[in-house]
N, CA, C and O atoms as a GROMACS GRO file, in nm:
protein
  252
    1MET      N    1  -2.426  -0.477   0.535
    1MET     CA    2  -2.326  -0.424   0.626
    1MET      C    3  -2.249  -0.311   0.561
    1MET      O    4  -2.232  -0.305   0.439
    2ASN      N    5  -2.202  -0.220   0.647
    2ASN     CA    6  -2.123  -0.109   0.595
    2ASN      C    7  -1.992  -0.101   0.671
    2ASN      O    8  -1.970  -0.171   0.770
    3ARG      N    9  -1.905  -0.014   0.623
    3ARG     CA   10  -1.771   0.001   0.680
    3ARG      C   11  -1.750   0.138   0.744
    3ARG      O   12  -1.637   0.186   0.755
    4ILE      N   13  -1.858   0.201   0.786
    4ILE     CA   14  -1.849   0.337   0.839
    4ILE      C   15  -1.751   0.342   0.956
    4ILE      O   16  -1.667   0.432   0.963
    5LYS      N   17  -1.761   0.248   1.047
    5LYS     CA   18  -1.673   0.248   1.165
    5LYS      C   19  -1.526   0.241   1.124
    5LYS      O   20  -1.444   0.315   1.177
    6GLU      N   21  -1.494   0.152   1.030
    6GLU     CA   22  -1.355   0.136   0.987
    6GLU      C   23  -1.304   0.261   0.915
    6GLU      O   24  -1.190   0.303   0.936
    7VAL      N   25  -1.388   0.320   0.832
    7VAL     CA   26  -1.347   0.440   0.758
    7VAL      C   27  -1.322   0.556   0.855
    7VAL      O   28  -1.224   0.628   0.842
    8LEU      N   29  -1.412   0.573   0.952
    8LEU     CA   30  -1.392   0.680   1.051
    8LEU      C   31  -1.262   0.658   1.127
    8LEU      O   32  -1.187   0.753   1.150
    9LYS      N   33  -1.236   0.535   1.167
    9LYS     CA   34  -1.112   0.505   1.240
    9LYS      C   35  -0.989   0.535   1.154
    9LYS      O   36  -0.894   0.598   1.201
   10ASP      N   37  -0.991   0.490   1.028
   10ASP     CA   38  -0.879   0.513   0.937
   10ASP      C   39  -0.852   0.662   0.917
   10ASP      O   40  -0.737   0.703   0.904
   11LYS      N   41  -0.958   0.742   0.913
   11LYS     CA   42  -0.944   0.885   0.888
   11LYS      C   43  -0.928   0.966   1.017
   11LYS      O   44  -0.905   1.087   1.012
   12GLY      N   45  -0.940   0.900   1.132
   12GLY     CA   46  -0.926   0.971   1.259
   12GLY      C   47  -1.041   1.065   1.286
   12GLY      O   48  -1.022   1.172   1.344
   13ILE      N   49  -1.160   1.027   1.243
   13ILE     CA   50  -1.280   1.111   1.257
   13ILE      C   51  -1.374   1.047   1.357
   13ILE      O   52  -1.393   0.926   1.358
   14SER      N   53  -1.433   1.130   1.441
   14SER     CA   54  -1.524   1.077   1.543
   14SER      C   55  -1.667   1.064   1.488
   14SER      O   56  -1.705   1.131   1.392
   15GLN      N   57  -1.742   0.978   1.552
   15GLN     CA   58  -1.883   0.964   1.517
   15GLN      C   59  -1.959   1.092   1.548
   15GLN      O   60  -2.054   1.126   1.478
   16THR      N   61  -1.919   1.162   1.653
   16THR     CA   62  -1.983   1.288   1.690
   16THR      C   63  -1.965   1.390   1.578
   16THR      O   64  -2.060   1.460   1.542
   17TRP      N   65  -1.846   1.400   1.524
   17TRP     CA   66  -1.819   1.493   1.414
   17TRP      C   67  -1.905   1.459   1.293
   17TRP      O   68  -1.965   1.548   1.232
   18LEU      N   69  -1.912   1.331   1.259
   18LEU     CA   70  -1.993   1.289   1.144
   18LEU      C   71  -2.140   1.318   1.168
   18LEU      O   72  -2.211   1.359   1.076
   19ALA      N   73  -2.186   1.299   1.290
   19ALA     CA   74  -2.326   1.329   1.323
   19ALA      C   75  -2.355   1.477   1.300
   19ALA      O   76  -2.459   1.513   1.244
   20GLU      N   77  -2.263   1.563   1.343
   20GLU     CA   78  -2.281   1.707   1.324
   20GLU      C   79  -2.284   1.743   1.176
   20GLU      O   80  -2.367   1.823   1.133
   21LYS      N   81  -2.194   1.686   1.099
   21LYS     CA   82  -2.184   1.718   0.956
   21LYS      C   83  -2.303   1.666   0.876
   21LYS      O   84  -2.343   1.728   0.777
   22THR      N   85  -2.360   1.554   0.917
   22THR     CA   86  -2.472   1.495   0.843
   22THR      C   87  -2.607   1.547   0.891
   22THR      O   88  -2.708   1.534   0.821
   23GLY      N   89  -2.609   1.607   1.010
   23GLY     CA   90  -2.736   1.650   1.067
   23GLY      C   91  -2.814   1.535   1.129
   23GLY      O   92  -2.932   1.548   1.160
   24LYS      N   93  -2.746   1.422   1.147
   24LYS     CA   94  -2.807   1.305   1.210
   24LYS      C   95  -2.770   1.306   1.358
   24LYS      O   96  -2.676   1.373   1.399
   25SER      N   97  -2.846   1.232   1.437
   25SER     CA   98  -2.813   1.221   1.579
   25SER      C   99  -2.691   1.132   1.595
   25SER      O  100  -2.660   1.049   1.510
   26TYR      N  101  -2.622   1.150   1.708
   26TYR     CA  102  -2.509   1.063   1.740
   26TYR      C  103  -2.556   0.919   1.745
   26TYR      O  104  -2.486   0.829   1.697
   27ASN      N  105  -2.673   0.895   1.802
   27ASN     CA  106  -2.725   0.758   1.813
   27ASN      C  107  -2.743   0.694   1.677
   27ASN      O  108  -2.713   0.576   1.660
   28SER      N  109  -2.792   0.770   1.580
   28SER     CA  110  -2.808   0.715   1.444
   28SER      C  111  -2.674   0.676   1.385
   28SER      O  112  -2.659   0.566   1.332
   29ILE      N  113  -2.577   0.766   1.394
   29ILE     CA  114  -2.443   0.737   1.339
   29ILE      C  115  -2.383   0.617   1.411
   29ILE      O  116  -2.321   0.532   1.347
   30ASN      N  117  -2.400   0.610   1.542
   30ASN     CA  118  -2.346   0.498   1.619
   30ASN      C  119  -2.411   0.366   1.577
   30ASN      O  120  -2.343   0.264   1.567
   31GLU      N  121  -2.540   0.368   1.552
   31GLU     CA  122  -2.608   0.246   1.505
   31GLU      C  123  -2.561   0.207   1.366
   31GLU      O  124  -2.545   0.088   1.337
   32TYR      N  125  -2.537   0.305   1.280
   32TYR     CA  126  -2.482   0.275   1.147
   32TYR      C  127  -2.343   0.212   1.163
   32TYR      O  128  -2.312   0.110   1.100
   33ALA      N  129  -2.259   0.272   1.248
   33ALA     CA  130  -2.122   0.226   1.265
   33ALA      C  131  -2.116   0.085   1.323
   33ALA      O  132  -2.026   0.008   1.292
   34ARG      N  133  -2.213   0.052   1.407
   34ARG     CA  134  -2.216  -0.082   1.468
   34ARG      C  135  -2.296  -0.181   1.383
   34ARG      O  136  -2.311  -0.297   1.421
   35ASN      N  137  -2.347  -0.136   1.270
   35ASN     CA  138  -2.428  -0.219   1.180
   35ASN      C  139  -2.553  -0.273   1.248
   35ASN      O  140  -2.603  -0.380   1.213
   36VAL      N  141  -2.604  -0.197   1.345
   36VAL     CA  142  -2.732  -0.230   1.408
   36VAL      C  143  -2.844  -0.188   1.315
   36VAL      O  144  -2.949  -0.253   1.306
   37ARG      N  145  -2.820  -0.078   1.245
   37ARG     CA  146  -2.916  -0.021   1.151
   37ARG      C  147  -2.837   0.027   1.030
   37ARG      O  148  -2.722   0.070   1.042
   38GLN      N  149  -2.898   0.020   0.914
   38GLN     CA  150  -2.830   0.063   0.792
   38GLN      C  151  -2.883   0.199   0.746
   38GLN      O  152  -3.004   0.224   0.752
   39PRO      N  153  -2.793   0.286   0.700
   39PRO     CA  154  -2.837   0.416   0.648
   39PRO      C  155  -2.910   0.398   0.515
   39PRO      O  156  -2.890   0.300   0.443
   40SER      N  157  -2.994   0.495   0.485
   40SER     CA  158  -3.061   0.496   0.355
   40SER      C  159  -2.957   0.520   0.246
   40SER      O  160  -2.845   0.560   0.275
   41VAL      N  161  -2.995   0.495   0.124
   41VAL     CA  162  -2.904   0.520   0.011
   41VAL      C  163  -2.867   0.668   0.008
   41VAL      O  164  -2.751   0.703  -0.015
   42GLU      N  165  -2.963   0.755   0.032
   42GLU     CA  166  -2.934   0.899   0.035
   42GLU      C  167  -2.831   0.932   0.142
   42GLU      O  168  -2.738   1.009   0.119
   43ASP      N  169  -2.848   0.872   0.260
   43ASP     CA  170  -2.753   0.898   0.368
   43ASP      C  171  -2.616   0.841   0.339
   43ASP      O  172  -2.515   0.900   0.376
   44LEU      N  173  -2.611   0.726   0.272
   44LEU     CA  174  -2.481   0.670   0.232
   44LEU      C  175  -2.406   0.767   0.141
   44LEU      O  176  -2.287   0.789   0.158
   45TYR      N  177  -2.478   0.824   0.044
   45TYR     CA  178  -2.415   0.921  -0.047
   45TYR      C  179  -2.370   1.046   0.029
   45TYR      O  180  -2.264   1.100   0.002
   46LYS      N  181  -2.452   1.091   0.123
   46LYS     CA  182  -2.417   1.209   0.201
   46LYS      C  183  -2.292   1.182   0.286
   46LYS      O  184  -2.200   1.264   0.289
   47ILE      N  185  -2.289   1.067   0.353
   47ILE     CA  186  -2.174   1.030   0.435
   47ILE      C  187  -2.049   1.015   0.350
   47ILE      O  188  -1.942   1.064   0.386
   48ALA      N  189  -2.062   0.949   0.237
   48ALA     CA  190  -1.947   0.931   0.147
   48ALA      C  191  -1.894   1.067   0.100
   48ALA      O  192  -1.773   1.088   0.096
   49GLY      N  193  -1.984   1.157   0.066
   49GLY     CA  194  -1.942   1.291   0.022
   49GLY      C  195  -1.868   1.366   0.131
   49GLY      O  196  -1.765   1.428   0.106
   50ILE      N  197  -1.919   1.360   0.251
   50ILE     CA  198  -1.856   1.427   0.365
   50ILE      C  199  -1.718   1.368   0.393
   50ILE      O  200  -1.624   1.440   0.426
   51LEU      N  201  -1.706   1.236   0.380
   51LEU     CA  202  -1.579   1.169   0.406
   51LEU      C  203  -1.487   1.169   0.284
   51LEU      O  204  -1.374   1.120   0.290
   52ASN      N  205  -1.535   1.224   0.174
   52ASN     CA  206  -1.457   1.234   0.051
   52ASN      C  207  -1.412   1.097   0.000
   52ASN      O  208  -1.297   1.079  -0.039
   53ILE      N  209  -1.505   1.002   0.000
   53ILE     CA  210  -1.480   0.869  -0.053
   53ILE      C  211  -1.600   0.826  -0.136
   53ILE      O  212  -1.704   0.894  -0.137
   54SER      N  213  -1.588   0.716  -0.206
   54SER     CA  214  -1.700   0.665  -0.284
   54SER      C  215  -1.793   0.582  -0.195
   54SER      O  216  -1.750   0.530  -0.091
   55VAL      N  217  -1.916   0.571  -0.235
   55VAL     CA  218  -2.011   0.487  -0.163
   55VAL      C  219  -1.960   0.343  -0.159
   55VAL      O  220  -1.976   0.272  -0.059
   56LYS      N  221  -1.898   0.301  -0.267
   56LYS     CA  222  -1.843   0.165  -0.273
   56LYS      C  223  -1.745   0.141  -0.158
   56LYS      O  224  -1.743   0.032  -0.100
   57GLU      N  225  -1.664   0.241  -0.127
   57GLU     CA  226  -1.566   0.227  -0.017
   57GLU      C  227  -1.634   0.212   0.118
   57GLU      O  228  -1.575   0.156   0.211
   58LEU      N  229  -1.758   0.262   0.131
   58LEU     CA  230  -1.833   0.244   0.255
   58LEU      C  231  -1.893   0.105   0.265
   58LEU      O  232  -1.927   0.059   0.374
   59LEU      N  233  -1.906   0.039   0.152
   59LEU     CA  234  -1.975  -0.090   0.150
   59LEU      C  235  -1.885  -0.209   0.128
   59LEU      O  236  -1.915  -0.319   0.175
   60VAL      N  237  -1.774  -0.190   0.057
   60VAL     CA  238  -1.689  -0.302   0.018
   60VAL      C  239  -1.547  -0.277   0.069
   60VAL      O  240  -1.491  -0.170   0.049
   61GLU      N  241  -1.493  -0.377   0.134
   61GLU     CA  242  -1.355  -0.366   0.182
   61GLU      C  243  -1.260  -0.361   0.062
   61GLU      O  244  -1.278  -0.434  -0.036
   62ASN      N  245  -1.160  -0.276   0.071
   62ASN     CA  246  -1.062  -0.265  -0.036
   62ASN      C  247  -0.992  -0.398  -0.056
   62ASN      O  248  -0.958  -0.467   0.040
   63GLU      N  249  -0.971  -0.433  -0.180
   63GLU     CA  250  -0.906  -0.561  -0.210
   63GLU      C  251  -0.757  -0.547  -0.215
   63GLU      O  252  -0.686  -0.645  -0.240
   0.00000   0.00000   0.00000
């Protein structure tokens, strides 16, 4: 499971914006956000870079 949906909400960023920045379809980002499908490791790093956070923050809830 990932925390993409929560991170986007916290940062006030839309899934559409993230789709444009990653070059992925909106449907792919939406499936990642709903944990229907998981992004590849490469895509996790790309998403983390775009959101200016660590990959760990996408995967593990802050303690």
